[in-house]
N, C-alpha and C positions, 0 to 999 in steps of 0.2 A: 694389811692396813694397821696403822699403829694406833695406840690408845688415844693420842691427842685428836686424831681425825674422828674417831668414833665419838669421843666426848663432844666435839664440835658438831657432828651430825645430829645428835640427839638434842644439843642445845638449841639448834636452829628449829627442829621439829617442835620443841617446846615453846619457843618464841612465837611460832605461828599458831599453835593450839596448845595452850597450857593445860587443858583438861579435857582431853579427847574422850569420847563416848562411843559405845558400841551403836551400830546403826539398826540393830534388832530391837524391835519393840517389846517391852516387858515391864511388868510392875513388881514381880516377886521373883525369888530365886527358882521356884518352880517353872514359872512362865519363861524365864531365861533358859532354863535347862531343856525344856521342850523345844523352844525356838532354835537353840543351837543344834540339837539333834535333827531337827527339820532342815536346818541350813546346809547340811552335808550335800555337795554337788548341787546347790541351788543357791539363788541370790537372796540377799537379805530382803530385797524388795518383794520378791515372791512369797517369801515366808511371812513377812508383815501383812501382806494382803490376806493371806489365809488366817493368821491368828487373830486379825481384827474381827473376823467372823466367829472363829472358834472360841476365843477366850470368854466373850460375853455369855456363851452357852455353857462352857465348862473350863475352868482354869485352876482346878486343884487335882491332885491325884485321885481323890474319891469320885469326883465328878467326871473325870476322863474315864475311869474304869467303868462307871455306870453308863457313860455314853456308849461304850462299846467299840470294837474295831470297825464294824460296818459303818456306823454312823460317823466316826472319826474320820474314816477314809473319805467320806463325802466332803468334809471340810478341807482336806489337804491334797485332794487329788490333782490340783494345779502344780503341785511340787513334785519334782523328780523323785523316783523310787518311793512313791507314796504308799504303796501297800506294805513294803518292808518297814517303813517308818512308822505306819500305823501300829503294826505289831509290836515294834520296839517301844513306842510311847505307852501303849497299854501295858506291856510287861514291866517297864521301869516304874510306872506309876503304881502298880501292884506291890513291887518290891519296896517301894518307898513306904507304902502303908504297912507291909509286913515286918520290915526291918528298921524303919527309921520314924515311926510314928507319923508318917505323911510329910516329913520335912526333908529338904534336900541336904544331904550330908556335906560337911565341909573339908572332908579328906580325899585325896587323891584315890586311894585304895577303894574306899567306899563308892565313889563316883564311877570308877573304871569297872566295878562290878555290876553296874546297871546296864541292861541291854541296850545297844546302840550307842553306848558312851566310850569313846576311846580317849586316847591321851590328849588329843587336840581339844576335844569337847570339854574334858575335865579341866584342862587348863584355862579355858575361857570362862567357865563357871567359877573356878577358884579366883580368878582375877577380877571379874566383873561383879560378881555377886558378893564375894567374901574379902575383896581387896588385897589378895596375895599377889606378889611380884612375879607371877608366872608368865611365860611367853608362849602362846600357842601359835605353832608354825602351820599356816595354811598355804595354798598355792601362791598368794600374794607375797607373803613374807619370805617364803622359800626363794622366789624370783629376785625380789629386792636384795635379799641378804647375799645371794650369789652374784648378781649383776653388779652391785655397788663394791663388792669386796669386803662388806661389813662383817659377814660371817658365812663364808663359803662352806658348802658341805654337800655330800652326795645324796643325802636324804634328809627328811624333816627332823629327825631326831638328832642328827649330827648338827644341823643349823641350830636347833634349839639349845643343844648343849654349849655351843660356841657363843650364842647370844647371851645365855645365862652367865657364861665365864667372863665374856668382854664388855657387856653392858654395865656402865657405872651404876652403883646401887641406887643412886638418887633418880635415875631414869628408868629403873626396872618396871615400876608399877604401870607406866604408861607406854612402855616400849612396843607392846603388842599392837595397840591401836595406832600409834604413829606410824609404824611400818605397814600395817594393813591398809590404812587410808592412803598412804603414799603409793603403794602398789595399786591400789584400786582406782586412784584418780590421776596420778602423775606418771609413775614408772610403770605404765601398762605394758602388757605382754607384746603386742604386735608392734607398736611404735611408741617407745617411751617418750614423754614430754620433756625431753632434756632442756630446751630453751627456757621453760618456765621453772625448771627444777631448783629448789632452794639449796640443795646440796651438790649442785652440778660440779663445782670446782673440787669437791672432796671425793666424789664418786670415781672409782677406778674402772668403770666401764669405758673402754677405749672408743668403740664406734658410735659416739653419741650422735643423736639426731639433731638436725638443724631446722630452724624455723621454716 
C-alpha cells in the first residue's frame, strides 16, 4: 500500500471521528492501567461492568493492596483469567507504592516492569493517559492492518513497527483508536462489513463482502 492511500485512510477515519476515545471506563491513570490489565482476553464491556463495582470500593494502589487478592477476586470473577489478573493487579499496585510513590509511571520501561503489563498494555497507557503517539496492536488492529494491507505483518510487533513507520505523524496519536474501533465494529473477524466501510475503495482485501 502506498503512502497516499494510507494518508487517505486516516483522513477518512478522522473525518468520521476526530477525537476517538477508549471504551474502557476510567478517571485516573491508575484506573486505566488496571482496566487495561483486566481487559486482556476480555471485552471492554465486561471490564467496565466489573470496575463499576470495584472502583467505588478501591481505586488507588493503596486501597487495592488493602483490599487484598481474595476480595479483589470477588469483584473481577466475571472476567476471564480473573485469578491471575487479581494477583497481577495486587502485585503491580504494591510496586507502584514501592517504586513510584503510588503514581503510574510514564515510561515504557517502568510500565513493562509491572506484573501483567506487556508492550500492548504499556502502549495503551502511554497513549491514553499520557498522550504519547504510541500504537498498541491488539487482535482487531492486527486483523485490520493485515486484511487492508495498511501494515501487514506476521506478528503484533511487526505490525506495530510498520504502523509506527508508515502512519503520518499528524495521525499517530489517534491511529490506535481509529483502527481498533474499525476492527471492532466494521472490519470484524468473521464477516467484515465491507458494504458500509468508509475505506472500502482503498482497502486491498480482495474477497470483499456484499450486502
